[in-house]
C-alpha positions as CSV (number, residue, x, y, z in Angstrom):
1,M,5.2,135.6,-63.5
2,K,5.6,139.1,-64.9
3,V,2.3,140.2,-63.4
4,L,3.2,138.6,-60.1
5,H,6.5,140.3,-60.2
6,R,4.8,143.7,-60.7
7,I,2.4,143.0,-57.8
8,I,5.2,142.2,-55.4
9,L,7.1,145.3,-56.5
10,L,4.1,147.5,-55.7
11,V,3.7,145.9,-52.3
12,L,7.4,146.5,-51.6
13,Q,7.1,150.1,-52.7
14,L,4.3,150.6,-50.3
15,A,6.2,148.9,-47.5
16,V,9.1,151.3,-48.1
17,L,7.1,154.5,-48.5
18,V,5.0,154.1,-45.3
19,P,7.9,154.0,-42.8
20,L,9.7,156.7,-44.7
21,A,6.7,158.9,-44.6
22,I,6.2,158.3,-40.9
23,F,9.9,159.2,-40.3
24,L,9.4,162.5,-42.2
25,G,6.2,163.2,-40.2
26,S,3.9,163.2,-43.2
27,K,0.9,161.1,-44.2
28,V,1.1,158.4,-46.9
29,N,-1.3,158.5,-49.8
30,V,-1.5,155.1,-51.4
31,T,-2.0,155.8,-55.2
32,E,-5.1,154.8,-56.9
33,E,-2.9,153.0,-59.5
34,A,-1.5,150.7,-56.8
35,L,-4.9,149.8,-55.4
36,S,-6.5,149.4,-58.8
37,V,-3.7,147.1,-60.1
38,L,-4.1,144.9,-57.0
39,K,-7.9,144.8,-57.4
40,R,-7.6,144.1,-61.1
41,R,-5.8,140.8,-60.2
42,S,-8.9,139.8,-58.2
43,L,-6.8,139.5,-55.0
44,D,-9.8,140.2,-52.7
45,A,-11.4,143.3,-51.5
46,E,-9.2,143.4,-48.4
47,V,-5.9,142.8,-50.2
48,A,-4.4,146.2,-49.3
49,R,-5.7,148.8,-46.9
50,V,-4.1,151.9,-45.4
51,L,-5.3,152.0,-41.8
52,R,-4.6,153.5,-38.4
53,G,-1.2,155.2,-38.2
54,N,-0.4,154.6,-41.9
55,V,0.3,150.9,-41.5
56,L,0.1,148.8,-44.6
57,L,-1.6,145.4,-44.1
58,V,-1.4,142.8,-46.8
59,E,-3.8,140.0,-45.9
60,N,-6.1,137.3,-47.2
61,L,-4.2,137.0,-50.5
62,T,-6.3,134.6,-52.6
63,D,-4.9,134.9,-56.1
64,D,-3.5,131.6,-57.4
65,L,-0.4,133.3,-58.7
66,V,0.5,134.9,-55.3
67,G,-0.3,131.6,-53.7
68,E,2.6,130.0,-55.6
69,V,5.0,132.3,-53.8
70,L,3.3,132.6,-50.4
71,E,2.0,129.0,-50.1
72,E,1.6,127.9,-46.5
73,R,1.8,131.5,-45.2
74,Q,-1.9,132.1,-44.5
75,D,-1.4,134.3,-41.4
76,S,-3.5,137.4,-41.0
77,M,-0.5,139.6,-41.6
78,R,2.3,139.0,-44.2
79,M,5.7,140.7,-44.5
80,V,7.5,140.5,-47.8
81,T,11.2,140.8,-46.9
82,A,13.3,139.9,-50.0
83,L,12.8,138.2,-53.3
84,P,15.3,137.7,-56.2
85,P,14.5,139.5,-59.4
86,V,12.4,137.7,-61.9
87,K,13.7,137.4,-65.4
88,D,11.4,137.4,-68.5
89,D,12.5,133.8,-69.4
90,E,12.2,132.5,-65.8
91,S,9.9,129.6,-65.3
92,N,7.2,129.5,-62.6
93,D,9.3,127.0,-60.6
94,M,11.5,129.6,-58.9
95,D,14.1,128.1,-56.5
96,V,15.4,130.4,-53.8
97,Q,18.8,129.2,-52.6
98,V,19.2,129.9,-48.9
99,P,22.9,129.9,-47.9
100,P,23.8,127.6,-45.0
101,P,24.5,129.2,-41.6
102,P,28.1,129.9,-40.8
103,P,29.9,127.2,-38.8
104,L,29.8,127.7,-35.0
105,I,33.2,128.4,-33.5
106,P,32.5,129.2,-29.8
107,F,34.2,132.2,-28.1
108,G,32.7,131.4,-24.7
109,P,32.3,128.2,-22.7
110,D,29.3,125.9,-23.1
111,E,28.3,127.5,-26.4
112,S,28.6,124.3,-28.4
113,P,25.3,122.5,-29.0
114,P,25.2,119.2,-27.1
115,R,25.5,115.9,-29.0
116,K,26.5,117.6,-32.2
117,P,29.9,117.3,-33.9
118,A,32.3,120.2,-33.3
119,T,33.3,122.5,-36.1
120,I,37.1,122.3,-36.8
121,P,38.6,125.8,-36.4
122,T,40.5,126.4,-39.6
123,N,41.2,130.2,-39.3
124,F,44.3,131.6,-37.5
125,T,45.1,135.1,-36.5
126,I,48.8,134.1,-36.1
127,E,49.6,131.0,-38.2
128,E,53.3,130.6,-38.7
129,P,52.7,128.5,-41.9
130,D,56.4,127.9,-42.6
131,F,57.3,126.8,-39.0
132,C,58.1,123.2,-40.1
133,T,59.5,123.9,-43.5
134,K,62.0,126.3,-42.0
135,R,63.3,123.6,-39.7
136,P,64.7,120.8,-42.0
137,G,65.1,117.4,-40.4
138,L,62.4,117.8,-37.8
139,E,61.5,114.5,-36.3
140,I,58.8,115.7,-33.9
141,I,56.3,118.5,-34.0
142,A,55.1,119.3,-30.5
143,Y,52.0,121.4,-29.8
144,I,51.4,122.7,-26.4
145,H,48.0,123.8,-25.0
146,S,48.9,127.1,-23.5
147,S,46.9,129.8,-21.8
148,I,47.6,133.3,-23.0
149,N,48.8,134.4,-19.6
150,G,51.0,131.3,-19.2
151,I,54.1,133.4,-20.0
152,K,56.4,131.7,-17.4
153,A,55.4,128.2,-18.4
154,R,56.1,128.9,-22.1
155,Q,59.5,130.4,-21.3
156,E,60.5,127.4,-19.2
157,T,59.5,125.1,-22.0
158,R,61.6,127.1,-24.5
159,M,64.6,126.9,-22.2
160,T,64.3,123.2,-21.5
161,W,62.9,120.3,-23.5
162,G,61.4,122.6,-26.2
163,N,65.0,123.5,-27.1
164,A,66.3,119.9,-27.1
165,T,67.5,120.2,-30.7
166,A,70.2,122.6,-29.7
167,Y,72.0,120.0,-27.5
168,N,72.9,117.7,-30.4
169,L,71.8,114.6,-28.5
170,G,69.9,112.9,-31.3
171,V,66.5,114.6,-31.1
172,N,65.1,117.2,-33.5
173,V,61.9,118.7,-32.2
174,G,59.9,121.9,-32.9
175,V,57.5,123.3,-30.4
176,V,54.5,125.6,-31.0
177,F,52.2,127.0,-28.4
178,M,48.5,126.9,-29.2
179,V,46.3,129.8,-28.0
180,G,42.9,131.1,-28.7
181,R,41.4,134.5,-29.1
182,P,42.6,137.1,-26.5
183,K,40.0,138.5,-24.1
184,S,41.7,141.8,-23.6
185,E,44.1,144.2,-25.2
186,A,46.7,143.2,-22.6
187,E,46.5,139.5,-23.8
188,K,46.6,140.6,-27.4
189,K,49.9,142.5,-26.6
190,I,51.4,139.4,-25.0
191,L,50.7,137.3,-28.0
192,Q,52.1,140.0,-30.5
193,E,55.3,140.4,-28.5
194,E,56.0,136.7,-28.1
195,S,55.1,136.0,-31.7
196,E,57.4,138.7,-33.0
197,K,60.3,137.4,-30.8
198,Y,60.0,133.6,-31.0
199,H,57.7,132.8,-33.9
200,D,56.3,129.9,-32.1
201,I,52.8,131.2,-31.2
202,V,49.8,129.8,-33.2
203,Q,46.6,131.7,-32.4
204,G,43.3,130.2,-33.6
205,E,39.9,131.8,-34.0
206,Y,38.2,130.2,-31.0
207,G,37.7,131.2,-27.4
208,D,40.6,130.7,-25.1
209,H,38.8,129.0,-22.3
210,Y,39.4,125.8,-20.3
211,R,36.1,124.3,-21.4
212,L,37.0,125.0,-25.1
213,L,40.2,122.9,-25.1
214,T,38.6,120.5,-27.5
215,Y,38.5,123.3,-30.1
216,K,42.1,124.1,-29.3
217,G,43.0,120.4,-29.9
218,L,41.1,120.3,-33.2
219,A,42.7,123.5,-34.4
220,S,46.1,122.1,-33.5
221,L,45.5,118.9,-35.4
222,Y,44.3,120.8,-38.4
223,W,47.3,123.2,-38.3
224,I,49.7,120.2,-38.2
225,S,47.9,118.4,-41.0
226,K,48.1,121.6,-43.1
227,H,51.7,122.7,-42.4
228,C,53.6,119.8,-40.9
229,S,52.2,116.6,-42.3
230,H,55.7,115.5,-43.4
231,I,57.0,115.4,-39.8
232,P,57.0,111.7,-38.6
233,W,55.8,112.3,-35.0
234,T,53.3,114.6,-33.3
235,L,53.6,115.2,-29.6
236,H,50.9,116.9,-27.6
237,A,51.7,118.3,-24.2
238,D,50.2,120.6,-21.6
239,D,52.3,123.5,-20.4
240,D,52.5,122.0,-16.9
241,I,54.3,118.8,-17.9
242,F,58.1,118.2,-18.0
243,I,59.4,115.8,-20.7
244,D,62.7,114.0,-21.1
245,I,62.2,113.9,-24.8
246,F,65.5,112.2,-25.4
247,L,64.5,109.1,-23.3
248,Y,60.9,109.2,-24.6
249,M,62.1,108.9,-28.2
250,Q,64.6,106.2,-27.3
251,E,61.8,104.1,-25.7
252,I,59.5,104.7,-28.7
253,K,62.1,103.4,-31.1
254,K,62.2,100.1,-29.1
255,L,58.5,99.5,-29.7
256,S,57.2,97.2,-32.5
257,D,55.6,98.7,-35.6
258,E,52.2,97.6,-34.4
259,I,52.5,99.5,-31.1
260,R,53.9,102.6,-32.9
261,N,50.7,102.8,-34.8
262,K,48.9,103.7,-31.6
263,F,48.7,106.6,-29.2
264,I,51.7,106.2,-26.9
265,C,50.7,107.7,-23.5
266,S,49.7,107.3,-20.0
267,H,46.3,105.9,-20.6
268,M,43.3,105.4,-18.4
269,Y,39.7,104.4,-18.1
270,G,37.3,106.7,-16.2
271,P,33.7,107.6,-15.5
272,A,32.0,110.7,-16.9
273,L,32.0,112.9,-13.8
274,R,28.7,114.5,-12.9
275,S,30.1,117.1,-10.5
276,G,33.2,119.1,-9.8
277,R,35.7,120.7,-12.2
278,W,35.2,118.1,-14.9
279,Y,31.4,118.1,-14.7
280,V,29.7,116.7,-17.8
281,S,25.9,116.5,-18.0
282,Y,23.9,113.5,-19.2
283,E,22.8,115.6,-22.1
284,Q,26.4,116.3,-23.1
285,Y,27.5,112.7,-22.6
286,P,24.9,110.1,-21.7
287,A,27.2,107.1,-21.3
288,K,28.4,106.2,-17.9
289,D,32.1,105.8,-18.7
290,Y,34.6,107.2,-21.2
291,P,36.4,104.8,-23.5
292,L,40.1,104.1,-22.9
293,Y,41.9,107.5,-23.4
294,C,45.3,109.2,-22.9
295,S,45.8,111.4,-19.9
296,G,46.0,114.9,-21.5
297,G,49.4,115.7,-20.1
298,A,51.3,114.2,-23.0
299,W,51.0,111.7,-25.8
300,F,52.8,110.7,-29.0
301,L,51.1,109.8,-32.3
302,Q,52.5,109.3,-35.8
303,T,51.5,112.4,-37.8
304,K,50.1,110.3,-40.6
305,F,47.1,109.3,-38.4
306,I,46.0,112.9,-37.7
307,P,43.7,113.1,-40.8
308,R,41.8,110.1,-39.4
309,L,41.1,111.9,-36.2
310,L,39.9,115.0,-38.0
311,N,37.6,112.9,-40.1
312,A,36.2,111.2,-37.0
313,S,35.4,114.7,-35.5
314,R,32.8,115.2,-38.3
315,V,30.6,112.5,-36.9
316,V,31.5,112.2,-33.2
317,P,29.5,114.5,-30.9
318,F,31.4,117.3,-29.2
319,L,32.7,116.8,-25.7
320,W,34.5,119.5,-23.8
321,V,36.8,117.1,-21.9
322,D,39.5,117.2,-24.6
323,D,41.7,114.2,-23.6
324,A,38.7,111.9,-23.4
325,Y,37.4,113.4,-26.7
326,L,40.5,113.4,-28.8
327,S,42.4,110.3,-27.7
328,G,39.2,108.4,-26.5
329,L,36.1,109.0,-28.6
330,L,37.9,110.2,-31.8
331,A,40.5,107.5,-31.6
332,T,37.9,104.8,-31.2
333,E,36.0,106.1,-34.2
334,A,39.2,106.3,-36.2
335,G,40.4,102.8,-35.2
336,I,43.5,104.0,-33.4
337,G,44.6,102.1,-30.3
338,R,46.3,103.4,-27.2
339,H,49.5,101.9,-25.8
340,G,50.0,102.4,-22.0
341,F,53.3,104.1,-21.1
342,Q,52.3,105.1,-17.6
343,N,55.1,103.0,-16.0
344,H,57.5,105.5,-17.7
345,Y,55.9,108.5,-16.1
346,G,57.4,110.0,-12.9
347,H,56.0,111.6,-9.7
348,P,55.5,115.3,-9.1
349,K,58.3,115.2,-6.4
350,P,60.8,112.9,-8.1
351,E,64.0,111.4,-6.7
352,L,67.1,112.0,-8.7
353,T,67.1,108.2,-9.5
354,E,64.2,108.9,-11.8
355,V,66.4,110.7,-14.3
356,G,67.1,108.3,-17.1
357,E,64.2,106.1,-16.1
358,K,61.1,108.2,-16.5
359,V,60.1,110.1,-19.7
360,A,57.8,112.7,-18.2
361,W,56.6,114.2,-15.0
362,F,53.2,115.8,-14.3
363,Y,53.1,118.9,-12.2
364,L,56.9,118.7,-11.5
365,K,57.6,120.3,-8.2
366,Q,61.4,120.6,-8.8
367,P,62.7,123.8,-10.3
368,R,62.4,123.1,-14.0
369,L,65.7,124.6,-15.2
370,E,67.6,122.7,-12.5
371,W,65.9,119.4,-13.4
372,W,66.7,120.0,-17.0
373,D,70.3,120.4,-16.2
374,K,70.2,117.0,-14.5
375,V,68.5,115.4,-17.6
376,I,71.0,116.9,-20.0
377,Q,74.0,115.8,-17.8
378,F,72.6,112.3,-17.7
379,H,72.3,112.0,-21.5
380,R,75.6,113.6,-22.2
381,N,77.2,111.1,-19.9
382,A,75.3,108.3,-21.6
383,T,76.3,109.5,-25.0
384,K,79.9,109.7,-23.9
385,L,79.9,106.1,-22.6
386,L,78.3,104.8,-25.7
387,H,81.0,106.4,-27.9
388,Q,83.7,104.9,-25.7
389,K,82.1,101.5,-26.1
390,Q,81.9,101.9,-29.9
391,I,85.6,102.9,-30.0
392,Q,86.6,99.9,-28.0
393,M,84.7,97.6,-30.3
394,I,86.6,98.8,-33.3
């Protein structure tokens, strides 16, 4: 091995000297010592030659010792790139440890390899690690899929159901907005300003694209499992949904323990669409239909089940349709059921009679702040009536 080491070092020296000499505009003279050493090892008459343009060719290596290192590399030209140093007491069986490639966290759409499990994003530029510990008594940790430029939607959520705790109506909720990597300095400034002001922005190291919402969801679940695992309930919501969180929690508490161990949501079956906005190719998802899954607008799940979803993500192939992936494919792998709550969801253009009856509205067309005032007034009146009844019973 010592001799082999010396041979390789000589070859490396020649490989470095040749390009250096070319750069300096001079000719390379391969020393007689280098050639004689190579010949002494019976490596073949054509082992090393300095030819046209001062290019070093190392070919037809026939020595058994060199064959140990360069086995199966019988090309006409060989390049020696890097080898670890050989110690005197090192055996002939030299194991070269090749580090695994870094995990793929996409920054652009369609960068995930099809039919391979997604990598959970675990790095955050803005993390807010003490968000839950600074809010004692939290009952719900809500994470909202938010686009960086969705400033108005975030502000409306902060001023309505995201601030429900302040109304002392029996619900203690904390809300964070999940975003990805900014695509411009302007987006970066938006995140910095909102983060410094509200401390409710969580920015993960993944691309902030619609077709990367699955990574946003996995990053959200990881963040909750890391920082908020003690909070009883997790709520996922999109930034275009409006939630009567008081009524939602009242209805959940009426459910049996068995049902509360499931996703609670507006669930649905659906085919994998092969065209349009939610296009999925057969390579990405070969099955005809998705399993039962929750409509992505909003769902509740007990936080204790989140590690099961994260574990399932290590074996379930990536799918960019995040609601079908998280609450469908991962939930099925994790053995978590779905309980249909769709009868409790309202219409985009609701009648006032829906206040107190519906727990959420997709794409609410009513002004949100005005609708929130109606929701608050209903629950204040309901609380007042309940107190009156309790007093009468005493």
